N, C-alpha and C positions, 0 to 999 in steps of 0.2 A: 431506443430514443432516450435522450437525457432529460431528466426532470428539470423543471424550472426552479425547483427548490434546492439550488446549489448553495455552497457556502459563500464565496465571494468572487468566484471566477478565477481564482488563483490556485486551483487544485494542483497539488504537488505530488510527484511520484514518491518522494521520501524526504524526511528531515533527519538525516542520519549523521549526527554530529557527536563528537566526544564531549561528555559532560563529567562533572566531578562525581556524579552519582553512578558511574559505570562500574559498580562493584557488586551487582546482583541484588535480588530482592530481599527484603526482610521477611522471611517465611513466617515469622511469628505473628506478623500483623497483616499478612496478605489475605484479604477477605475472599479471594478467589481460589485459595489453595485446595479447598475440598471439592471443587467442581470437577467432575469426570467428563472428559471430552474424547471422542473417538477420532483418531487421525484418519484423513481420507486421501492425503497426498504427502509426499515427502521430498525434501531436498537433501543436501549433504549434511547440514547441521540443524535443520528445522523441519517440522512437519506442519501440515495444515489441518484444521478442523473447521467444520461449518460454523459460521457465526450464528448465535442464537439471539434474536432480537430482545427476548425477555431476560434471560439470565446473564447476558453479556453487556447489557446497556450500561450498567454502573462502571464496569471495567473500561468501556469505550469512553464514557464521560470523563473519567480520570485522565486518560491519555489525551483527549481533545482539550483538556484544560491546562495542559503543560504549556508554559510560555513559549518554548521553542516551536512546538507544533502550531500554536495559535499564530505565531509570527510567520513562520516559513510556509505553512500550509494555508494560512489565512482562514481558519475556522471562525465562523460567526458564533458568538457565545450562545449556548442553548442550556435550558434547564434539563434535568434528567428526564422528566416526563416528555418534554419536547423531543429530546434525542431518541427516546424509546419509540415514539411515534414515527420519527424519521426512519429508524432502523426497520420498523414494521413495513413501511412503504417500500423501502429498498428490498426487503425480503420478498415482497409481492411483485417486484420488477423482474420479469423473465429475461431481461437483457443484461443482467449482471449476476455475478457470483461473489459472495463475500466470505472470507475465511479469517480465522484467528491464526496467527503464526505462533507455533509452540516449540519449545525446546524438547529434546528427547524425553525428559522427565515429565512433560505435560505442562510446564510453566508457560503461560501466555505472555508473549513479548511483543506482539504487534498485530496489526490488521492489514490485510492485503485484499485487493478486489480486482476483478476483471469486469469492467463496466462498458456500457454502450456497445454491447456485442451485436454485430451484424453478421448473421450467418450467410447472407447472400453475397455480400462483398468480402466477407472474411476479415473483418476489422474489429478491434476492441481497444480499450484504454486500460492502462495499468495504474493503480493507485496503491500507495503504501504509507503506513504510519507505524513508527516503532516506539515502544516503551522507552522513556528517557534513560532508563538504567541499562539498556542494551544497544544504544547507538554507538557507532564507531567500533563494532566488534565483528564486522563482516556478515552478521546475520541478515541485514537488509539486502545485501547483494545476493546471498543464498536464496532468500525469499523471492526476489525478482527472478532469479534463474529458474527456480522451481515453478513459478507461475508461467513463465514463457514456455517451459517444457510442457506444462499442462495445456496451454493454449495451442501450441503447434503440434504436440504429440498426440493429443486426444480430441482436439477440436479442429474444425476446418479453417483455422485462422491463417491469413496471409500477411497481415500487417498489424503490429501492436504499436500503440502510441502512448507517450507519456509527456506531461507538461509540467513545468515548474518555473519559478522566478529565475531570471537570468543571473541573479546574484546568489542563488542557492548552490554554492559550490559543492557541498557534500552530496546533494541530490544528483547533481550532474555527474559527479564522480562515480556514484553507485550505478547510475544508468550506463555510463561508459563501460564500466567493468562487466556489466551484463550484456554488452554488445550493442546497445542502442546508439544510433547515429543522430547527431543534432542536424536537423534539416531546415530549420528556419526560426524566425523570431516574430512573435506577434507584438508589435510595438504598442506601448502604452495600453496594454490589454486589460489591466485590472487596477483597481483602486485599493490601497492598503495604507493605513496610518496617514491618511491625508496626502499621499503621493501616488502618482501613476507609476506602474511597473511594467517592464517588458516581460514577456513570457516566452521561454524557450520551448520549442516543439521538437521532440525526439521520436524516433521510430526504430523498430526492429522488424525486418522482413523475414519471411520463412526461409528464403534462400540464404540469408545471412546467419540465421540461427542454425541451419543445417551444417554449416562449416565451422561453428564455434569449437575451439579446441578445449573442451571440458566434458567430463562425464555427464550424462543425462540423469534426471531424477530416478529413472527406473534402474540405473546402474549403481545407485548409492547403496 
């Protein structure tokens, strides 16, 4: 069941655009560089590690404060303590799983989640947020591929859904590359920056995932 404490109703699958910062992190100033995380799932170029509501809150706060993420995903501004409290509530939600997206060397480059999991109907929603420095490098597509492999390969899911603004072309492209099909539009579904926005609804069915012509995560 989805919490009422959403951001603004415009939850996006990904804000995966190319920025001038696409040159990698400054390892000398990365406050997260000493944190050790244990990968629990892998894709072709990324791995997943469980999100820690305590140690990862500052990292998540920085990503959510990025102007592109705030605009495309529609995050409501939150203080660090408020975000940590939100992450703790998400941690206790048994209908969702949250992961950090990592490079092979352990560098965290994004957050991905499988939310609103319904094990009876076999449905869930995919959400993704990438570090600004790593957008436009195909890591977002690989992360979505890996999450769909987890959902269909290890869980009894039959349908995955993702939603985003109809104007969020990069997100729509990432989802299309991952096999998602646009199935409809929720007209004037959210308010952002004083304007109403349409929201695109996309989905990937198990039978569609089964015929995707790509290696699965366990083949990587």
